[in-house]
C-alpha positions, 0 to 999 in steps of 0.5 A: 385753698387756705391762706395764712394771716398774721395777727397784729400781735406778731409785730409786738412779739417780734419787736418789743418782746424780743428786745432786752430793754430800752438801752438795747432798743436805743442801740438798734436805732443808733445802728439804723442811723449809722446805716442811713449815713447819719453823722449825728444822732441825738436823744433828748429825754424830758423826764418831767414831761415823759417825752423822748426825742431821737433825731439823726441827720441821715439820708432819711426815708421817702414816702415810698421807703416809709411805706414799703420798707419801714412799715414792712416787717422783715424787709430784704433791703439790707440782706444778702445782695442788697447790703449796699446803700442805694444813696451815699451822700457826697463826701462820705465813704461807703459804710457797711450796713448793720441791720439785716433782719428787718425788725430793728425799727420795731425796737422803738416800741420798747421805749414808748407806746406812742411815737410820731415819726418824721423823715425827710429824705435826701437823694441824688435829686435833692431833698424830698417832702417830709413824711410824718406818721403816727404809730401807737404800738398798743394797737399791736397788742390787741389779740382780735385784730390782724395787721391789715386792720391797723391804719398808720396815719401819714402826712407829707409836707413840702420843703421848709414846712413842719407839722403844727398842732392841727396837723397832729390832731388830724392824724390822731382823729384818723387813728381813733376813727379807724379803731372805732370802726373796728367795733368790738375787736378793740377792748375798751381798756385799749381804746381808753389808753390810746385816747388818753395818750393821744391827748398828750400830743398838744405840742408843736413839733416845729417849736420843739425841734427849733429849741432842740436844734438851737441847743445842739448847735450851741453844744457843738460850738462849745465843743469846737471852741474847747478843742474837744472836736475838730472841723471834721465833725460836721455841725449837726442840722437837726431841726426837721427841715434838713435831711434825717429821721426824727422820732417823738415818743410820748409817753415813755416806758417807766423803766427808762427812769431805772435805766438812767439811775446811777449805780454804786460804780457811778454809771447807769444801765443806759451808759453800759449799753450805749457807750463805745457804740463805735470802736474808739480804740482804732485811728479813724481817718473818717468821722463816723457817728456822734451819739448823744443822750441828754437828760432834761430835769426841771429848769436845770441845764441838760446832762449829757450821759453817754458822750464823755468818759469812754476809753480812748486810743491814748488810754490804750497806749498809757496802760501797763500792757498792750496786746494787738494781733490777728487770729487767722482762719486756722485760729492761730494768733500772730501779733505784738505783746508789750509788757510794762511799756517795753519793746513790742515782742512779736509773738505767736500763740497756736490753737491746736484744735483746728487739726489743719482745717479752717475754723467756722468762725473765721479770722478776726482781730484783737486789741486790748490794754491791761492795767495792774491792780495796784499803783505800786505794781504799775508804771503808769503815772499816778494821775493817769492811773487814777483816770484809767482805773476810774473808767475801768470801774465803770466800763472795763471789759472786752468789747466785740465790734462787728464792722466797727459797731458794738455788738451787745451785750459784750463789754458789760461787766456782768457779761464776762463771756470768757469767764475771767473772774471765775477762773481767777477764783478757781486758779488764782495762781495761774489765771492772771487776767481780770475782766475788771482791769482790761479794756479792749476790742475784738473785731469781726466782719460780716463778710469774714465771720458770717457764721457769727450771728447775732441773736434777734434780741441782741443778747449776744451771738448765737451759740452755734459751733462757730461761736464755740470755736470763737470762744475756745480760741480766745480762752486758749489765747488768754491762758497761753498769753498768761503762761508765756508772759505773766507768770513767775515761770514765763519764758519772757521774764520781763513782767516778773523782773519788773514786778519784783523790782517794783516790789523791792523798790517799795520795800527799800522806799519804806526802809528809807522813809522809816530811817528818814523819819527817825532822823528828822523827827526831833528837828521837825518837833523842835521846829513845830514847837518854835513856831507854836511858841512864836504865834502864842507870843504874837497873839498874846502881844508878848513882843508888843509888850516887850517893845513898850517896856523898852520905850517906857524904860527909855522915857523913864531913864531920860526923865530921871536923868540929872540935869546937873550932870556934867557932860561926861556923865551925860555921855556915859548915860547916853551910852548906857541907855543905848546899850540897854536898848540894843540888848533889849531889841536883840533879845526881842529879835532873838525870841521872834526868830525861828530857823527853818530846818533843812528837812522835808515839811508837810503842807501844814508846816509849810503853811505855818512857815509862810504864815511865820514869815508874813507875821515876822515881817508884819512884826518888824514893820508895824512894831519893832522898826517904828519903836526903834525910830521912836526911841532913837528920836527920844535919845536924839532930843535928849542929846539936842536939849543937852547940847551934846555931840556924838559922832555918827561914824564912831557909833556906826563903826562900833555897831559894825565891830560888834556885828563882826565879832558876833559873826566871827563867833558864829563862824568859829562855832559852826566851824568847830561843830562841823569839824567835830562831826566830820573829821573825815572831810575836815579839809573840805569843811575848812575850805568851804568855811574859808571861802564863805568867810571871805565872802562875808568879809567882802560883804562887810567891807562893802557895807563899810565902804558905803558908810565911809562914802556917806557924809552921815554927820551932815544928815538930819537926825531922822535921815541918819536914823533911817540910814543906820536902820538900813545898814543894820538890816543889811548886817542882819541879812548877812548874819542870817545868811551865815547862820543858814549856810552853816546850818545847812552845811552842818545838817548835810554833813550829819546826814552824809555821815549817817548815810556813809556809816550805813552800807545800805540805802543812800541819801539819793534813795531817801529823796526818791522815797520822799518824792514817791510819798509826796506823789501818793499824798497828792493822789489822795488829795485828788480823791478827797476832792470828790467830796465836792461832788456832794453838791451834785448829790444834793441837787438830785435830792432837791429835785427828787424830794421837792415835789414830795415835800410840796405834796406833804406840805399841802396834805398837812395844810388840809389836815388843819381844819380837822385838827382844829375841831378834834383835840386828839388830832390837834396834838398829833397835827402840831407835832407833824407840822412842827417836825416837817417845818424843821425838815423843810427849812433844811430842804431850802438849803438844797435849793441853790446848790445846783448852779444850773437852777439859774441859767442867767445872772440876776441882780441879787439884793442884800434884802433877799440874801438876809431873808434867805438866810433867816429862812434857814437859820432863824430857828438856830439863831433863836435857840442859841440867843444870837442876834442877826443884823443887816445894815441898811447899806447891806439891805440896799446893796445889789450884786449881779451874780448866779444865786446858786454860786453866791448864796451857799457862801453866806450859808457856810460862813453863817453856819461857821459863825453860829458854831464858834459863837456857840462855843462861848459861854454866856459869861464869855460873850453876853451879846452874841452877834452876826452882822451883815454889812458893806464897805467900799469894795464888797459885802462883809460878814462879821461876828463877835465870836472867838478870834482866829489865831494868827497861825490859821489866818492863811490856812482857813481857805485850804482844803481839809483844814478845820478846827471844828470837832469832826470838821472836814475843812471843805466849806470855805475852800469850795466857797472860794473856788466857786466864787473865783470861777465866777469872778468873785473872791472871799477873804478874811479882812486884815484885823488885829490878832485879838479881834473877832473875824470879819469876812468880805465877799468882793470882786476878784479885781478889788483888793483890801486896803490894809 
């Protein structure tokens, strides 16, 4: 009688060779963790060490379970009548088990060929001993041995104990000894491979798990504090001492690095498979399974790859269209269809191929959301639209879930099993749905859909008759759904109606915007020119020069005054001089005045207007008002020296009377203009003018009352001059309010008349169009912020390139002895060395850009900052003949910071300084300098290059603002934002408009003293 034997290679063929790839293998292990009632399963991949760990907090395996189930191929523990769990932890509900073929555990061989398994079981009688096993999957590739020839070293450890280095080594020795005893059956190449791999197992699992558990706990606490999870999410206990199963795999298969490589949509092959492990589009009362995959690279903090970013129930409710329903056992759909967030419409879609018979696939459910392809066709708010569209680009598709757990590879964009995109290509007019614009879930159950069977390699469902029916039902459903709701001829016309309305709105908005631009263009241009003229005059000291002229003229006139004049001549002289001074100051004030038009302004003009207001206030405070006091003091001295007597009351009354005349003149002028422009509403204009005139008269009367109630003749010259200045300011404010009020009224009437003459769009439409345009601009700005992600890319470059650079640097050094003895080689060596040194200098710039390089703040000295900057810029500074200095106070300074946050700020400012210094010729600046210094509140960076125009001083830290040719305007903005997050700030110190720039880096709570 013959007996069948099984080669060891059968395990490899059933396991590693059946799995599509590492992400699929990990998905299988997640399913095993789910079946073991784990609440948390976490993976940590240490790329540099080629070490992979997977830890779950499930019920684990006893020693008997491990030997009789885990080490037994095709067990029936989850098949048929055995699909119920033997033990359910307290407080948890029963789960439907996923595995049934008994080969899922073999998937681990796809991840790496050497694994340490550690499992501590929890049963009704408490915690059991820890079971530890060492498996090297290369044994199962050896052709000449059978399964019975292979020994799996195992050990058990009591509660509270983990294996140490010695324990692991004893298992290695047992494995190697057994292979040696097999003699020639084991080829030398397999033996050498297993021996070399075993030498890598020099770590202590206890130390490894302690460190990883600490990180898991900290991550959980941070998520809890941030509100990302609730108390229902149990704190993970993944230290090897509690229940659960842990795997340590080393070395890993080299394809894992390809699976974590980001593609052009910003996602990885690993993420495509592992996100959405459980159905996130259903409301779950009971927490299921939390999955994590952390990538460790160098000394940087680990990066979470699969936890965040997948679709949520909130996303589903936020999309344009939402469909939910069930297919009964005859393939007929009954559910609700919501189009453009309207009322849910109960709807039935028939499948006419059942012919009254029950389907082989069985009943199932569907729930999905759909987003319109362009924002202009969508009712979703801009920010939410952008967020969902980004997710669709990464994970969009129709996912299949069996008992709440994802079935692979459904959901991957490459696996369009219903051929949406192919149909759109062939029938664009009728094929509405795009796979790239939908996200949703099809739910099947093991008990109801037994004929929908997964392939062993997890490459989809077996294409039997049940699957073909299942696919046919869905294809019919989407075709009929498009016909019923999403075509021009659809019976339900809500989609077509709203889409047409949106299209008409876009056309109307464009027309309104075009007309608005035509109306406001000249006003905006005039406003820009007035602002430009003001700042040019301010930077060229025009206003200061005018004021100096007034002062000098006053001094000159007083000096020329004839001392022999009689009192009448002297009084006339003072009156003439004061009239000159008044007219001169009025001219300066008029020339410095810019009136803001009542039109929409872009960000630049708004900022320019804010700069104008600040600069105008500074001009008044620093120049005009002090000079007025000075001039008045000189006149007062002349009056006192000549024993003249002036009634301050008469003077104030005279000023007030003149202002009255001026105001009345302005009011009359505006009334006439408005009346001429709006004869149809003359009565309204006159009424408003009367009311405002009364208000202004009352204001003037209040000022006069204050004057009459103040004994100004008894006050000192200084006090009276101050008081008069305040009253003049009040009158100026009244004048400005008058001008602004009637200017707005005039502009409004002109706009209303224009709208009334046009029977089409009205003023309300224009405002709506402007608001929509503004929202689109803000959306564009959010996209521009993505440029900041360049820092992340540079971090990757730094990591990937630094080791290569070290090798090249070492190789160049090794060439030097040969080059010294070979003249022909020496020239080549010199060229290579110099070129690489230049490249290496720029590589150093990348080093601090990843903030995770430093986990803790350090005391960064000024000397270290200086040396760091010289490493980067020394060659450029020398080439452009720029001196670089650091004062002793800077060199001796110490700041406690994250270097990765602090140093790029200095890089950016110095780089800008070199650029602007280099725009000056040697004749313009013979001694170009950059100076690092300190003051009482921070560190300063100064250069003697071109000054920053006054109009730009408030804008240099804005995103996208730059005066550089081809500049992006990102550097200073990102520097400021990054510093602010760490409690620091960078500002341009307040300087005179003609002085060179000086920046200060300081703590946020310290203000610059002006």
